[in-house]
C-alpha positions in Angstrom: 8.0 16.8 32.0 10.0 19.6 33.3 13.9 19.9 33.1 15.9 18.3 35.8 17.8 21.9 36.6 19.0 21.6 40.2 17.2 18.4 41.2 18.5 14.8 41.4 17.0 11.4 41.0 16.5 9.3 43.7 15.3 5.8 44.1 13.6 3.6 46.9 12.5 0.3 47.3 9.8 -1.7 48.8 8.2 -5.0 48.8 4.8 -6.1 47.7 2.9 -8.7 49.9 3.3 -12.1 48.4 0.3 -14.2 47.1 -0.2 -18.0 47.7 1.6 -20.0 44.7 -1.1 -22.7 44.5 -4.2 -20.6 44.1 -5.7 -19.4 40.8 -8.4 -17.0 40.2 -12.2 -17.5 38.6 -10.9 -17.7 35.0 -8.5 -20.6 36.1 -5.4 -18.3 35.9 -3.0 -17.8 38.5 -3.6 -14.7 40.7 -1.7 -11.4 39.3 1.1 -10.8 41.4 0.5 -7.6 43.8 3.9 -6.1 42.6 2.4 -6.1 38.9 -0.9 -4.4 40.2 1.1 -1.8 41.7 3.1 -1.3 38.6 0.1 -0.9 36.6 -1.4 1.8 38.9 1.7 3.3 39.7 1.9 4.6 36.0 -1.0 7.3 36.4 1.6 9.2 39.0 4.0 10.0 36.2 1.4 12.1 34.7 0.9 14.3 37.5 3.3 17.6 37.1 3.7 20.5 38.7 6.8 23.0 39.5 6.2 22.7 43.0 6.1 18.7 43.3 8.6 15.9 42.9 7.9 13.9 39.5 7.6 10.5 39.3 9.6 8.9 36.6 9.9 5.1 36.7 9.1 2.0 38.5 10.8 -1.3 38.1 10.0 -4.6 39.2 12.3 -7.2 40.9 12.9 -10.6 42.4 10.2 -11.9 45.4 7.9 -8.9 44.7 10.7 -6.2 45.1 9.8 -2.8 43.6 12.2 -0.1 43.0 10.8 3.6 42.4 12.4 6.5 41.0 11.6 10.0 41.2 12.6 13.6 41.2 14.7 14.1 44.5 15.7 17.4 46.4 18.3 16.8 49.2 16.7 19.5 51.7 12.9 18.8 52.6 10.4 19.7 54.9 11.7 17.4 57.5 15.0 19.4 57.2 13.1 22.5 57.9 11.3 20.8 60.8 14.5 20.0 62.4 16.0 23.6 62.1 12.7 25.1 63.1 12.6 27.2 59.9 7.5 16.7 58.0 6.8 13.0 56.1 6.6 9.8 57.9 3.6 7.2 58.1 1.1 6.4 59.5 1.1 9.2 61.8 -0.3 11.3 58.7 -2.7 8.6 57.5 -6.4 10.0 57.8 -8.6 8.6 60.5 -11.1 6.7 57.7 -8.0 5.1 56.1 -6.7 3.3 59.5 -10.1 2.4 60.1 -10.1 0.5 56.9 -7.0 -1.6 58.1 -5.2 -4.2 55.9 -7.7 -5.5 52.9 -7.1 -9.0 52.1 -9.4 -11.3 50.1 -10.2 -14.4 52.2 -11.5 -16.6 49.3 -8.8 -16.0 46.7 -11.2 -14.4 44.5 -10.7 -11.0 42.8 -12.9 -8.6 44.6 -13.4 -4.9 44.7 -11.6 -3.2 47.3 -13.3 -0.1 49.4 -11.7 3.2 48.5 -11.9 5.4 51.6 -8.8 7.1 50.8 -9.0 9.8 48.2 -8.8 13.8 48.1 -10.2 14.5 51.5 -7.7 12.0 53.3 -4.8 14.0 51.7 -6.6 17.2 53.3 -6.1 15.5 56.7 -2.9 14.6 56.1 -2.0 18.6 54.9 -3.5 19.3 58.3 -1.0 17.3 60.4 2.0 18.6 58.3 0.8 22.1 58.8 0.4 21.4 62.4 4.0 20.1 62.8 5.4 23.0 61.1 3.6 25.4 63.2 4.6 23.8 66.2 8.1 23.1 65.3 7.9 19.3 66.4 6.8 15.7 65.0 3.8 14.5 66.3 3.2 11.1 68.3 7.1 10.6 69.3 6.5 8.9 72.5 3.9 6.7 71.2 4.5 3.5 69.3 2.8 2.6 66.0 -0.2 0.6 67.3 -0.8 3.5 70.3 -0.7 6.3 67.3 -3.3 4.4 65.4 -5.5 3.7 68.4 -5.2 7.7 69.4 -6.2 8.9 66.3 -9.4 6.8 66.0 -10.3 8.0 69.3 -10.4 11.5 68.2 -13.8 10.9 67.1 -15.1 11.2 70.5 -13.7 14.9 70.9 -15.2 18.2 70.1 -12.2 20.2 68.7 -9.3 17.9 67.4 -6.8 20.7 67.0 -6.9 21.5 70.8 -6.7 17.9 72.0 -3.7 17.3 69.7 -2.3 20.5 71.0 -2.8 19.5 74.6 -1.6 15.9 73.9 2.1 17.2 72.9 2.2 20.0 75.0 2.1 22.9 72.7 -1.4 24.7 73.2 0.1 28.0 73.8 1.9 27.8 70.8 -1.3 27.3 68.6 -3.1 29.7 70.6 -0.5 32.3 69.4 -1.2 31.8 65.8 -3.3 33.9 63.7 -7.2 32.9 63.6 -7.0 32.3 59.8 -4.3 29.6 60.4 -6.2 28.2 63.2 -9.3 28.1 61.2 -7.4 26.4 58.2 -6.3 23.8 60.9 -9.5 22.8 62.4 -11.0 22.5 58.5 -8.2 20.2 57.7 -8.5 18.0 60.9 -12.3 17.3 60.8 -12.7 14.0 61.7 -15.5 12.6 59.7 -14.7 13.0 56.2 -18.3 13.9 55.0 -17.8 17.2 56.8 -14.0 17.8 55.9 -13.5 20.2 52.8 -12.2 18.9 49.4 -9.2 20.4 48.4 -11.0 22.6 46.1 -13.2 23.9 49.0 -9.9 24.5 50.9 -8.3 26.4 48.5 -11.1 29.4 48.8 -9.9 29.9 52.7 -8.7 33.2 53.2 -5.1 32.1 54.0 -4.7 30.9 50.4 -6.4 33.8 48.9 -3.9 35.9 50.6 -1.0 33.6 49.8 -2.0 32.9 46.1 -0.8 36.4 44.5 2.7 35.9 45.6 3.0 32.8 43.2 2.5 32.7 39.6 -0.4 30.5 38.7 0.5 27.4 37.0 -0.7 26.1 33.7 -0.1 22.9 32.4 1.1 22.9 28.8 -0.9 22.1 25.8 -0.1 18.4 24.9 0.9 17.9 21.5 -2.7 16.6 20.1 -5.2 19.3 21.2 -7.2 22.1 20.4 -5.4 24.6 22.2 -2.4 26.8 20.8 0.8 25.1 22.1 2.9 28.3 21.7 0.3 30.6 23.2 1.9 31.1 26.6 5.5 31.4 25.3 7.2 33.8 27.6 11.1 34.9 27.5 12.8 35.7 31.1 13.5 39.1 31.8 17.3 38.6 32.2 18.7 36.9 28.6 22.1 37.3 29.6 21.5 35.3 32.8 19.8 32.5 30.9 22.6 32.1 28.4 25.1 32.2 31.4 23.0 29.5 33.0 22.4 27.2 29.8 26.3 27.4 29.0 27.2 25.8 32.5 25.2 22.5 32.3 23.2 21.5 29.0 21.9 18.2 30.3 20.1 19.9 33.5 17.7 21.5 30.8 16.3 18.1 29.4 13.5 16.6 30.8 13.8 14.3 34.0 12.4 11.5 31.9 15.3 11.8 29.3 18.1 12.0 31.7 16.9 8.9 33.6 16.8 7.2 30.3 20.2 8.3 29.4 21.3 7.4 32.7 19.8 3.6 32.1 21.8 3.8 28.7 25.3 4.9 30.5 25.3 1.9 32.6 23.0 3.0 35.5 21.7 0.0 37.5 19.0 0.9 40.2 19.6 -2.5 42.1 23.2 -2.1 42.5 23.2 1.3 43.5 20.5 0.1 46.4 23.3 -2.7 47.2 26.1 -0.1 47.5 24.1 1.8 50.2 23.2 -1.6 51.8 19.2 -1.0 51.2 18.9 -4.2 49.4 20.9 -6.9 51.9 21.9 -10.4 50.3 21.6 -13.6 52.6 22.9 -16.9 51.9 20.1 -19.1 50.8 20.8 -21.6 53.5 20.1 -19.1 56.2 16.7 -19.0 54.5 15.6 -22.9 55.3 12.9 -23.4 58.0 13.7 -25.5 60.8 10.8 -27.7 60.4 8.5 -28.6 57.3 5.5 -30.4 56.8 4.6 -32.7 53.9 1.9 -30.0 52.6 4.7 -27.1 52.5 3.8 -25.4 55.3 7.0 -24.0 57.2 8.1 -23.3 60.7 11.1 -22.0 62.5 12.3 -19.1 60.1 13.2 -15.7 61.4 11.9 -12.9 59.6 14.2 -11.6 57.1 14.7 -7.7 58.0 15.6 -6.9 54.7 12.1 -7.3 53.5 10.8 -4.5 56.1 10.1 -1.2 54.7 12.9 1.2 54.2 12.0 4.6 53.3 15.6 5.8 52.5 16.0 7.5 49.2 19.3 6.7 47.3 20.3 9.4 45.1 21.3 8.4 41.8 24.8 9.8 40.7 25.0 11.5 37.1 28.7 11.3 36.9 28.8 8.4 34.8 26.4 10.0 32.5 28.0 13.4 32.4 31.3 11.6 31.9 30.1 9.6 28.7 28.4 12.8 27.4 31.5 15.4 28.0 32.6 15.4 24.2 28.8 16.3 23.2 28.8 20.0 22.1 26.4 22.6 22.8 24.7 22.8 19.6 24.0 19.3 19.9 21.5 20.2 22.5 20.0 23.1 20.2 19.6 21.6 16.5 18.8 24.2 13.9 15.8 22.7 12.2 15.6 25.0 9.4 19.2 24.2 8.0 19.6 21.5 5.4 21.0 18.7 7.6 22.3 15.3 6.5 20.2 12.2 7.4 22.7 11.3 10.0 23.2 13.2 13.2 26.8 14.9 13.8 29.1 16.2 16.1 32.1 18.8 15.9 34.1 16.7 18.7 34.2 13.5 16.5 32.7 11.4 13.8 31.7 8.7 16.2 27.9 9.5 15.5 28.0 9.2 11.7 29.8 6.1 12.2 27.2 4.8 14.7 24.4 5.5 12.4 25.5 2.8 10.1 25.8 0.4 13.1 22.8 -2.5 13.7 19.7 -0.8 14.9 19.9 -2.7 18.2 23.4 -1.3 19.1 22.5 2.4 17.9 19.7 2.1 20.6 22.1 1.6 23.1 24.6 4.1 22.2 23.9 6.9 25.0 25.9 9.8 22.9 23.6 8.8 19.7 20.5 8.6 21.5 21.0 12.0 23.0 21.2 13.4 19.6 18.5 11.7 18.3 15.8 12.5 21.2 16.8 16.2 21.0 16.0 16.2 17.3 12.9 14.3 17.5 11.8 16.4 20.5 12.4 19.4 18.6 10.7 18.2 15.5 7.6 16.7 17.3 7.1 20.5 19.0 6.8 21.9 15.4 4.3 18.8 14.2 2.5 19.2 11.9 4.6 21.7 10.4 7.8 19.4 10.2 5.9 16.3 9.2 7.9 15.8 6.3 11.3 15.9 8.2 9.9 13.7 11.0 9.2 11.4 8.1 12.5 11.8 6.8 14.3 11.3 10.3 12.3 8.5 11.0 13.7 6.4 7.9 16.9 6.4 9.8 15.8 5.3 13.0 13.3 6.0 15.8 14.1 6.7 19.2 12.7 4.3 21.8 11.8 7.1 24.1 10.1 9.3 21.2 8.6 6.0 19.5 4.7 6.6 20.6 4.6 10.4 19.7 6.6 9.6 16.5 4.3 6.8 15.4 1.3 9.4 15.8 3.1 11.9 13.7 3.4 9.2 10.9 -0.1 8.1 11.1 -1.2 11.7 10.9 -2.8 12.1 14.1 -4.0 15.5 14.8 -6.8 17.6 16.7 -8.0 17.4 20.1 -7.9 13.7 20.4 -8.9 13.8 24.3 -12.2 15.6 23.3 -13.3 12.8 20.7 -12.2 10.0 23.2 -14.0 11.6 26.0 -17.2 11.4 24.3 -17.5 8.1 23.3 -19.6 5.7 25.4 -17.2 3.4 27.0 -19.6 2.3 29.7 -22.7 0.9 28.3 -22.6 -2.8 27.6 -22.4 -4.0 24.2 -22.5 -7.6 22.9 -18.8 -7.8 22.4 -18.0 -7.2 26.1 -17.7 -11.0 26.8 -15.4 -11.5 23.7 -13.2 -8.6 24.7 -13.1 -10.1 28.5 -11.9 -13.3 27.1 -9.2 -12.2 24.6 -7.6 -9.5 27.0 -5.8 -11.9 29.2 -4.4 -14.1 26.6 -3.1 -10.6 24.9 0.8 -10.4 25.2 0.6 -11.1 28.9 4.6 -11.7 29.5 4.6 -8.2 29.6 4.1 -6.9 33.2 2.2 -3.5 32.1 0.0 -5.0 30.0 -1.0 -7.9 32.2 -1.4 -5.7 35.1 -5.4 -4.9 36.2 -4.9 -1.5 35.3 -3.6 -2.5 31.6 -6.5 -4.8 31.5 -9.0 -1.9 32.1 -7.3 0.3 29.9 -7.3 -2.4 26.8 -10.9 -2.7 28.0 -11.8 0.8 27.2 -9.5 1.5 24.0 -11.3 -1.6 22.3 -14.8 -0.9 23.5 -14.1 2.9 22.1 -13.1 1.8 18.9 -16.0 -0.7 18.3 -18.6 1.9 19.6 -17.1 4.6 17.3 -17.0 2.3 14.5 -20.7 1.2 13.9 -20.2 -0.2 10.3 -17.5 -2.7 11.5 -17.3 -5.6 14.2 -15.0 -6.9 16.7 -12.9 -9.8 15.5 -10.2 -11.9 17.6 -7.2 -10.2 16.9 -8.1 -6.6 17.5 -6.7 -6.9 21.0 -3.1 -7.7 19.9 -3.3 -5.0 17.1 -4.4 -2.5 20.1 -1.3 -3.8 22.1 1.8 -1.7 20.6 -0.3 1.4 20.7 -1.4 0.9 24.4 1.9 0.2 25.5 3.5 3.0 23.9 0.7 5.4 25.2 -0.2 3.6 28.7 -1.0 6.9 30.6 -2.7 8.4 27.3 -5.5 6.3 26.2 -7.1 9.0 23.9 -3.5 8.8 21.5 -3.8 4.9 21.7 -7.2 4.9 20.5 -6.5 7.9 17.7 -3.3 5.9 16.6 -5.1 2.5 16.5 -8.3 4.5 14.3 -5.8 5.9 11.9 -3.8 2.6 11.5 -6.6 0.1 10.7 -8.2 2.2 7.9 -4.2 2.4 6.3 -3.4 -0.9 6.6 -6.5 -3.2 7.2 -9.3 -1.4 5.5 -12.5 -3.4 5.7 -10.7 -6.0 7.4 -13.2 -5.8 10.4 -16.5 -5.8 8.4 -19.0 -8.3 9.4 -18.6 -10.4 6.6 -15.0 -9.7 5.6 -14.4 -13.2 3.4 -13.9 -11.2 0.2 -11.6 -8.9 1.7 -9.5 -11.9 3.2 -9.7 -13.9 0.1 -8.4 -11.1 -2.3 -5.7 -10.1 0.0 -4.4 -13.9 0.6 -4.6 -14.2 -3.4 -2.5 -11.2 -3.8 0.1 -12.3 -0.9 0.1 -15.7 -2.8 1.0 -13.5 -6.0 3.8 -11.8 -4.6 5.3 -15.2 -3.4 5.3 -16.5 -7.0 6.7 -13.1 -7.9 9.5 -13.2 -5.6 10.3 -16.5 -4.8 8.7 -18.6 -7.8 10.7 -22.0 -6.4 9.2 -21.6 -2.9 5.6 -20.9 -4.7 5.7 -24.0 -6.5 6.7 -25.9 -3.7 3.9 -24.6 -1.4 1.1 -24.9 -4.0 2.2 -28.6 -4.9 2.0 -29.7 -1.3 -1.2 -27.4 -0.6 0.4 -25.5 2.0 -1.6 -22.1 1.2 -1.8 -18.6 2.7 -5.0 -19.5 4.0 -3.5 -21.7 6.4 -1.1 -20.0 8.1 -1.4 -15.6 7.2 -4.7 -14.7 8.1 -3.6 -14.1 11.9 -0.3 -12.7 10.2 -2.1 -9.9 8.2 -5.4 -9.7 10.5 -3.1 -8.5 13.7 -0.1 -7.0 11.1 2.0 -9.7 12.7 1.3 -8.6 16.2 -0.1 -12.2 17.1 3.2 -13.7 16.0 6.1 -11.5 17.2 6.7 -10.1 20.7 6.2 -6.4 21.3 10.0 -5.6 21.1 10.0 -6.9 17.6 6.7 -5.4 16.8 8.2 -2.3 17.5 11.4 -2.4 15.3 9.0 -3.8 12.2 6.4 -1.0 12.6 8.9 1.7 12.9 9.4 0.6 8.9 6.0 -0.7 8.1 4.5 3.0 9.1 6.7 4.4 6.4 5.3 2.3 3.9 1.8 2.0 2.3 -1.0 -0.4 2.4 1.1 -3.1 0.1 4.2 -3.2 2.6 2.8 -6.1 4.6 2.8 -8.5 1.7 6.6 -7.8 1.6 7.0 -8.4 5.2 5.2 -12.0 4.7 7.4 -12.7 2.1 10.4 -11.9 3.9 9.4 -14.2 6.9 8.8 -17.2 4.5 12.3 -16.5 2.7 14.0 -16.6 6.3 12.2 -20.0 6.6 12.7 -20.9 2.9 15.2 -24.0 3.5 13.0 -25.7 6.1 9.9 -25.2 4.2 11.3 -26.5 0.8 12.9 -29.6 2.7 9.3 -30.2 4.1 6.1 -31.7 3.1 2.3 -30.4 4.0 2.4 -31.8 7.8 5.6 -30.6 8.8 5.0 -27.0 7.3 1.8 -27.0 9.5 4.1 -28.0 12.4 6.5 -25.4 11.8 3.8 -22.7 11.7 2.1 -23.9 15.0 5.0 -22.5 16.7 6.7 -19.9 14.6 10.7 -20.5 14.9 13.0 -17.4 16.0 12.8 -14.8 13.1 15.5 -12.3 12.8 13.3 -9.0 12.9 16.3 -6.7 11.5 16.8 -9.1 8.6 13.3 -8.9 8.1 13.1 -5.5 7.9 15.9 -5.2 5.2 14.9 -7.6 3.1 10.9 -6.3 3.1 12.4 -3.0 1.9 14.4 -4.3 -0.5 11.2 -6.6 -2.0 9.0 -3.5 -1.9 11.6 -1.9 -3.8 11.1 -4.6 -6.5 7.7 -4.7 -6.4 5.7 -2.3 -9.1 2.8 -0.3 -7.4 0.0 -1.9 -9.0 1.3 -5.6 -8.6 -0.1 -5.5 -4.7 -3.9 -3.5 -6.2 -6.7 -4.6 -4.7 -10.2 -3.4 -5.2 -11.4 -3.6 -1.6 -8.2 -1.5 -0.4 -8.8 2.1 0.8 -9.4 4.4 -1.9 -6.7 6.9 -2.5 -7.0 10.1 -0.9 -7.9 12.9 -3.4 -4.9 15.3 -4.3 -4.6 18.9 -4.8 -3.0 18.1 -8.0 -5.7 18.4 -10.9 -2.9 17.9 -13.8 -3.3 14.5 -13.9 0.4 14.0 -13.7 1.6 11.1 -11.3 3.4 11.9 -8.3 7.2 12.7 -8.7 8.2 10.4 -5.3 10.7 7.9 -6.1 9.1 4.8 -7.7 10.6 2.1 -5.5 10.2 4.3 -2.4 8.9 3.2 1.0 7.4 6.6 1.2 5.0 6.7 -1.8 1.4 6.9 -1.3 -0.9 4.7 -3.2 -1.3 6.4 -6.5 -4.7 7.7 -7.5 -6.8 5.9 -10.1 -6.6 7.0 -13.9 -7.4 5.5 -17.1 -4.2 3.7 -17.4 -4.8 2.3 -14.2 -5.5 -1.4 -13.0 -9.0 -2.7 -13.6 -10.9 -4.9 -11.1 -11.6 -8.3 -12.1 -13.6 -10.9 -10.2 -11.8 -12.8 -7.4 -12.1 -16.1 -9.2 -10.3 -14.6 -12.1 -7.7 -13.3 -9.9 -7.1 -16.8 -8.1 -6.6 -18.4 -11.6 -3.8 -16.2 -12.1 -0.4 -17.3 -10.5 1.6 -13.9 -11.5 0.4 -10.5 -10.6 -0.8 -7.9 -13.1 0.8 -4.5 -13.4 -1.1 -1.2 -15.0 -0.2 0.5 -18.3 0.7 3.4 -16.1 3.0 1.2 -14.3 4.6 -0.3 -17.4 5.1 3.2 -19.2 6.9 4.6 -15.8 9.0 1.4 -15.7 10.0 1.1 -19.5 10.7 5.4 -19.0 8.7 5.9 -22.1 8.2 9.7 -22.8 6.4 11.4 -25.9 8.5 13.9 -28.2 5.5 14.7 -30.3 1.8 13.5 -30.9 2.6 11.2 -33.8 6.1 10.6 -33.3 7.9 7.6 -32.4 8.4 7.5 -28.1 11.7 7.4 -26.7 13.4 6.4 -23.7 14.6 8.9 -20.9 18.2 9.3 -21.1 18.8 8.5 -17.4 17.8 5.6 -15.4 17.3 5.0 -11.9 14.8 1.9 -11.8 15.7 -1.7 -12.5 15.8 -3.2 -15.8 12.7 -4.4 -17.1 12.1 -6.6 -20.1 8.7 -6.6 -22.2 7.5 -9.9 -23.6 5.0 -9.2 -26.2 3.2 -13.0 -27.1 1.0 -12.3 -29.8 1.7 -13.3 -33.4 4.8 -11.7 -35.6 2.4 -10.0 -37.5 0.0 -8.3 -34.9 3.8 -7.4 -33.1 5.3 -5.8 -36.7 2.1 -3.8 -36.6 2.8 -2.0 -33.6 4.6 -3.0 -30.4 6.2 -1.4 -27.4 9.7 0.0 -27.6 12.4 -2.3 -26.6 10.1 -5.5 -26.2 10.7 -8.9 -27.5 8.3 -11.1 -29.5 7.8 -14.9 -28.6 4.4 -15.7 -30.1 2.2 -17.7 -27.4 1.3 -20.7 -30.2 5.0 -21.7 -30.2 6.6 -20.6 -27.0 6.5 -23.8 -25.2 7.4 -27.5 -25.9 4.8 -30.2 -25.0 7.2 -30.9 -22.0 6.7 -27.5 -21.2 10.0 -26.3 -22.0 10.6 -22.9 -23.4 11.3 -23.2 -27.1 14.7 -22.2 -28.4 14.5 -19.0 -30.7 16.3 -15.6 -31.6 15.1 -14.2 -28.1 15.6 -17.0 -25.7 19.2 -16.2 -24.8 17.5 -12.3 -24.3 14.8 -13.9 -21.8 17.6 -16.1 -19.7 19.5 -13.1 -19.4 16.9 -10.8 -17.8 16.4 -13.8 -15.3 15.8 -11.9 -12.0 14.9 -8.6 -13.4 11.4 -7.5 -14.0 9.8 -9.2 -16.9 6.2 -8.0 -18.1 4.0 -10.4 -20.4 2.1 -8.5 -23.1 -0.6 -9.9 -25.2 -4.4 -9.3 -26.4 -5.7 -12.5 -24.9 -5.9 -12.3 -20.9 -5.9 -16.3 -20.5 -2.9 -16.7 -23.1 -0.6 -14.0 -21.0 -1.4 -15.7 -17.6 -0.5 -19.2 -19.0 2.6 -17.9 -20.5 3.3 -16.2 -17.0 2.5 -19.5 -15.1 5.1 -21.5 -17.2 7.7 -19.0 -16.6 7.1 -19.1 -12.8 7.3 -23.3 -13.1 10.6 -22.6 -14.6 11.7 -20.6 -11.6 11.7 -17.1 -13.4 11.3 -14.3 -10.8 9.5 -11.3 -11.3 7.2 -12.0 -13.7 3.9 -9.9 -14.2 1.2 -9.5 -16.5 0.0 -6.2 -18.3 -3.5 -5.4 -17.2 -5.6 -5.0 -20.3 -3.0 -6.0 -22.8 -1.7 -4.2 -25.6 -5.0 -2.6 -26.1 -4.7 -0.7 -22.7 -1.3 1.1 -24.7 -3.1 1.7 -28.0 -4.9 5.0 -27.0 -1.6 6.2 -25.5 0.2 6.6 -28.8 3.4 4.9 -27.2 3.6 1.9 -29.8 6.5 1.9 -32.3 6.4 0.7 -35.7 9.5 -0.8 -37.3 11.1 1.4 -40.1 10.4 -0.4 -43.5 13.7 -1.9 -45.2 14.5 -0.6 -48.5 
């Protein structure tokens, strides 16, 4: 959008016609209110941008089918110029074909296609009427009432020259005759009665009048979008007078921001559309008792109600005052509007005038999102960073870890998902019209997908859902449509409602990263492996809860499939999904496991206190989940989870790196931004699904163990030593081989508890020299090492039964470590 500059924001209101309350559509659901239909269709108007057109900003829906539109507003209009003699009221400007259509109503209460006589050619007629009024200096049809105006316009079909008849009717024929021939010719073209003979706007632009005027104006070229093949900086120009530019900028920084941003900040600063309209008496309240009918039948039909004048159309535009917003931002310095991205800045926004922003950054997210000054700084910063995408991708990632401003969420998600290139050309090239077998299922699913949201429940929203989902199905022939894909699409469509190509591109990038092969025709092996790893994660982080759920038979297959198949979009409303995915997109493909465990831990007390049937009922209608707490705990769980503990053989293969040295990434080990590591000789090996299901605790790779123990080599045959600095959680390695094997070579710092004598017949841990140390490490990561996989799995299962958290098994056993030369041998005693 263009900067606000000297313009203002205005609001006007109208009512949509109401539908009967007791009528349903063919699908058995109530008919969509007309106000919601208008709300969906309105969105495309927000995409129309031009320096000489007022920008539509927003539309909101109120009670009783009331709609309020916010748009760029200029105090002086063509009507003012007309009054000064130097035009726009309806229906005088409607084209004859639009009038002839009349008011369209469905008689059988069934949805049907509405004829569309109105179009670009109708706008050409309206332009002709406006030009006529400007030329003659008066408004047309002032002596006629509305019905007579409409009748007169329809009778123009019988005349030879519409222009002459209009001029004679209004006594201005002499004025028309004095006009230049080129202007008269233009008016006649515009006021051609039959649409088939009337020129289109493109044809009209070739008229001699426009060819003479066009050189006087700089042609407008719409700026390249963020995701396109065009160079975004190709047409950058500096104003001729730089000093004047600086002077103008110093006077009003807010006016340089887009009208969309200004309106968003206006709302945060306490702006209330309905209150503004009430203050100007555009909205008038009436005591409910005064609206009662005089007579009422049993079937609900009423009589004797006077028409409420407040429901009639009033096209008055109310100017929205920016005083409150400007006062709220009076302490924001000019440097906040032009942040320097090359500087080594703090993660937190700052202000020279006070430290409120730094303090605000520590507040809960829901408070930060309502803080006007904080959001201004974040919006400006993200706007600058996104304009430099993909070159500033790392900094976008860094700032997203603080928070993502809601206004910039759609583009920021696209950047985090790595969307690049000409997404519109790719999307347009996909056949979204040819019928395919999944059309029927898509049609059934869409009316049930997040329909509490007014935008997604609109017919326009349904049509966009249909196109984006169908585009994904058609462009992925190796995958199929599964129920839940519509829920997965919803967040992207909501954030990019006017950019289907971007919604499709984000969805296409999201699925391979987090749901790789989930949408295969036969996805049972993928789902089963995923649920098994999730079950191991529950045991790893909360063994007591894991033991209870296993005892009552409440396994993840019964509740977690819709969680992961839709990445929680099927169980949470959109506003919670936005906060959840802000963090999810910063993590790798294993982060959803931690979200799932965090949800269970919020329900922990109720789950532990109930049996199978009660747990089923609990999850049939999931209780309220504190999403901020869920996010915090998910990050903590993720930081405690070794990378390879969530290894899945059906996950997306790691992308090849340019580094061929074989050295692991230096990214923080417990970090939400770390990628899935590439496979090496020390990585985890795939095992049969049945073997994986038989193990309660997860496996970790030898590579992870070495990293966690922070072992390093001082020489090829020398004893390994630990690094001096430790930034990772403490870890204990328990070697369950017999003492003879342990003495021959073991991992530095490990303890030996032979499996054969580790537990009593009752399943208790046998008291020994290292029992106390094991108890002291309860709560830390404990890795079980041996040379028999069955024994290590049983030993780990015993510790889980004893409620030891964070138990894992070394994949491949001690044999995986031997080739590294990292085993240590105790010095012989003299």
